[in-house]
C-alpha positions in Angstrom: 44.1 115.3 142.2 43.9 115.4 138.3 47.2 115.4 135.9 46.3 119.0 135.3 46.8 119.8 138.7 49.7 117.8 139.0 51.2 120.0 136.0 50.4 123.0 137.7 52.0 122.1 140.9 55.3 121.3 139.1 55.2 124.6 137.2 54.7 126.3 140.0 57.5 124.5 142.2 59.9 124.7 139.5 59.7 128.5 138.9 59.2 129.5 142.5 61.1 126.9 144.5 60.6 126.8 148.3 64.0 124.8 148.7 67.2 125.3 146.5 70.1 123.1 146.4 73.5 124.7 145.6 76.2 122.1 144.6 79.6 123.4 145.1 83.3 122.6 144.9 84.2 125.5 147.2 86.0 127.3 144.7 82.8 128.7 143.2 80.9 130.5 146.0 81.6 134.0 144.9 79.9 133.3 141.6 77.0 131.1 142.8 76.2 132.5 146.2 74.7 135.8 144.5 72.4 133.7 142.3 71.4 131.6 145.1 70.5 134.6 147.3 68.6 136.3 144.7 66.7 133.2 143.8 65.8 132.3 147.1 64.7 135.8 148.0 62.4 136.0 144.9 60.4 132.9 145.8 61.1 132.9 149.9 63.4 129.8 149.6 65.9 128.6 151.8 69.1 127.1 150.4 71.0 123.7 150.9 74.6 123.8 150.3 75.9 120.3 149.2 79.5 119.4 148.5 80.7 116.0 147.5 83.8 114.9 149.2 85.8 112.9 146.2 88.2 109.9 146.9 91.7 111.2 146.1 92.2 108.2 143.8 89.1 108.9 141.9 90.5 112.5 140.5 91.7 112.5 136.9 95.3 113.1 135.9 96.5 115.0 132.8 99.1 113.6 130.3 101.9 114.4 132.5 100.5 112.6 135.3 99.6 115.5 137.4 96.2 116.3 139.1 93.9 117.6 136.6 90.8 118.5 138.6 90.8 121.9 139.8 88.6 121.1 142.9 89.2 121.4 146.6 92.0 119.2 148.1 92.1 120.2 151.7 91.1 118.0 154.6 87.5 117.2 155.7 87.9 119.7 158.6 88.7 122.6 156.2 86.0 121.5 153.8 83.3 122.1 156.6 84.8 125.0 157.7 84.6 126.5 154.2 81.1 125.1 153.6 80.0 127.1 157.0 81.8 130.1 155.8 79.5 130.1 152.8 76.5 129.4 155.0 77.2 132.2 156.9 77.3 134.6 153.7 74.2 133.5 152.6 72.5 133.8 156.2 73.9 137.2 156.6 71.7 138.0 153.4 68.4 137.0 155.2 68.1 133.4 153.8 67.9 130.4 155.7 70.6 127.8 154.9 71.6 124.4 155.9 75.1 122.4 154.9 75.6 118.9 153.5 79.0 117.3 152.8 79.0 113.5 152.0 81.7 111.2 150.7 80.7 110.2 147.1 80.7 111.6 143.7 78.7 114.8 143.1 75.6 113.1 140.9 75.3 110.6 143.5 75.3 113.0 146.6 73.1 115.7 144.7 70.5 112.9 143.7 70.3 111.7 147.2 69.5 115.0 148.4 66.7 116.2 146.2 64.2 113.9 147.5 64.7 114.5 151.6 65.0 118.1 151.2 61.9 118.3 148.6 64.4 120.7 146.3 63.2 121.8 143.2 66.0 123.9 141.7 69.7 122.9 141.5 72.2 125.5 141.2 75.6 124.7 139.8 78.5 125.8 138.0 80.0 124.2 134.9 83.8 125.7 134.8 85.0 124.1 131.3 88.6 125.6 131.7 90.9 124.0 129.1 90.6 120.4 127.6 90.2 118.6 131.1 88.0 121.4 132.3 85.8 120.8 129.5 85.7 116.9 129.9 85.0 117.3 133.6 82.1 119.7 132.8 80.6 117.4 130.3 81.1 114.5 132.7 79.6 116.0 135.5 76.7 117.7 133.8 75.8 114.8 131.8 75.4 112.5 135.1 73.7 115.2 136.9 71.2 116.3 134.4 70.7 112.4 133.5 69.7 111.5 137.2 68.0 114.5 138.4 64.4 115.6 137.9 64.5 119.0 138.8 65.5 122.3 137.0 69.2 122.8 137.0 70.7 126.4 136.9 74.1 126.2 135.2 76.3 129.2 135.6 78.5 128.5 132.5 82.5 129.6 132.1 81.8 132.7 130.2 78.8 133.9 132.7 80.8 133.5 135.8 81.6 137.1 136.2 78.3 138.7 135.1 76.2 140.0 138.0 73.9 141.8 135.7 72.2 138.2 135.2 71.5 137.6 138.7 67.8 139.3 138.5 66.8 138.4 135.0 64.9 141.1 133.0 65.1 139.3 129.6 64.5 135.4 129.6 64.8 133.5 126.4 63.0 129.8 125.7 63.5 127.8 122.7 60.6 125.7 122.3 59.6 123.3 119.4 55.9 122.2 118.6 56.3 118.5 119.5 55.3 116.6 122.4 53.9 118.4 125.5 55.6 121.9 124.6 53.2 123.9 126.4 54.6 122.7 129.9 57.9 124.3 129.0 56.1 127.4 127.9 54.0 127.6 131.4 57.4 127.2 133.1 58.8 130.2 131.2 55.8 132.2 131.9 55.6 131.7 135.4 59.5 132.7 135.7 58.9 135.8 133.7 56.1 136.6 136.1 58.2 135.8 139.2 61.1 138.4 137.8 58.8 140.7 136.2 60.9 139.8 133.1 60.3 140.2 129.3 60.2 136.6 127.7 61.3 135.6 124.1 60.0 132.3 122.7 62.5 131.2 120.2 61.3 128.5 117.6 63.9 127.0 115.3 61.8 124.6 112.6 63.2 121.4 111.9 65.1 121.1 108.8 62.1 119.4 106.7 59.8 122.0 107.9 62.4 125.0 107.2 62.5 124.0 103.5 58.5 124.6 103.6 58.6 128.0 104.9 59.0 130.9 102.5 61.6 133.5 103.9 59.1 136.4 103.2 56.6 134.7 105.2 58.5 133.9 108.4 57.2 137.0 110.2 53.8 136.4 109.8 54.3 132.9 110.5 56.1 133.7 113.8 52.9 135.9 114.5 50.6 132.9 114.0 52.6 130.9 116.6 51.5 133.5 119.5 48.1 131.7 119.5 49.3 128.4 119.7 52.1 128.8 122.2 50.7 131.1 124.8 47.6 129.7 126.8 44.4 131.6 126.8 44.5 134.9 128.7 48.2 135.0 129.1 49.0 137.3 126.3 50.7 140.6 127.3 51.2 139.1 131.1 54.0 139.2 131.1 55.2 140.6 127.9 56.1 138.0 125.4 57.8 138.0 121.8 57.8 135.0 119.4 60.7 134.7 117.1 61.6 132.3 114.4 65.2 131.4 113.1 66.5 128.9 110.8 70.0 127.0 111.1 72.0 125.3 113.6 70.0 125.1 116.9 72.7 125.8 119.6 74.1 128.8 117.3 70.7 130.4 116.8 70.0 130.1 120.6 73.0 132.0 121.2 72.5 134.5 118.4 69.2 135.4 120.0 70.4 135.7 123.6 73.0 138.0 122.4 70.5 140.2 120.5 68.2 140.5 123.1 70.5 140.5 125.7 69.3 137.8 127.5 69.9 137.3 131.0 68.9 133.5 131.3 68.3 130.8 128.6 65.7 128.4 129.3 66.6 125.2 127.7 65.0 121.7 127.6 67.3 118.6 127.8 65.9 115.3 126.1 66.9 111.6 127.0 68.4 111.2 123.6 71.1 113.9 124.3 71.9 112.2 127.5 72.5 108.6 125.9 75.0 110.1 123.1 78.2 111.9 124.1 77.1 114.8 126.0 79.9 117.1 124.8 78.2 116.8 121.3 74.7 117.7 122.5 73.1 121.2 121.7 72.8 121.6 125.7 76.1 121.3 126.5 77.3 123.7 123.3 74.7 126.3 124.6 76.0 125.9 128.1 79.5 126.2 127.4 79.4 129.4 125.3 76.4 131.3 126.4 77.1 134.6 128.0 74.3 134.0 130.5 73.4 131.4 133.0 71.2 128.4 131.5 68.1 127.1 133.4 67.8 123.4 132.2 65.0 120.9 132.6 64.4 117.4 131.7 62.0 117.0 129.0 60.5 114.2 131.2 61.0 115.9 134.8 58.5 114.0 137.0 57.7 110.8 134.7 58.2 108.5 137.1 55.5 110.7 139.5 53.2 111.1 136.8 53.9 114.5 135.6 53.7 115.7 131.8 56.7 115.7 129.8 58.2 118.8 128.2 59.7 119.2 125.0 61.8 122.2 123.6 63.6 122.9 120.3 67.1 122.5 121.9 66.1 119.1 123.1 64.5 117.8 119.8 67.5 118.8 117.8 70.3 117.0 120.2 72.5 115.4 119.9 73.9 117.4 116.9 77.1 116.9 115.0 80.0 118.5 116.4 81.4 121.4 114.7 
């Protein structure tokens, strides 16, 4: 199989997964199950519910010494019963579902389940409730995004109760012109086809490039990007818009998502943003504040297996200074 074939296989598996992992803390089923069912039906996938049973001594304490993690605290029997109830809810909607409950930390458990299940998408919530909730969100998201190679669909705190985003009709992908950016565009195009959705490609030039672009030429400059970003024969199928914005990357992504009423934001995560404190990265800021879910992918998604790398505007700009 040639490298091009590998890239095609990767893109197809990421856009239309056959197996989806749903990482749950057992308090987020109402928010995550509708997404998992809709995505599974769109590609004929099965769902694997995954829950990490944390040792009680590992849970963080707040400044008063009380338990700060808002996760599940019942017995193992209660945990398995809750998981089975979630499985029944999914199966009642015509989607096959399995359950995995293992002792360990979330990133470890999730990572260990990817290869044997052959899953090519992970769905999870990032609650971010209060100061401790934000720290937990950053910690867990940082660990998972830094260790798993498959795309991660993150339902953030501001999009937990937005059922209109379950079947996306408008997708936003922030893309740069560095590295193998075409792989990220291919993924976005395949997702748009899968959902029959409109796609907006947002390019945010680097600061040094921004200074060389005359404001009055930005529209024609954006139009010239179409031929560069879209593969031959892809124009118009699905409908694609190309936009250019200038300024802070996280802010501009959120503004454009609001302007077009995006249902999903498609966002690359770079190795550099996983080394720095994740709470300072562009990816974290978008996930924490976006009014819609964010589908993140690693810029080197299958590097160890020889798949091509992907680069996006958000990843290139991360990390960014706080504030």
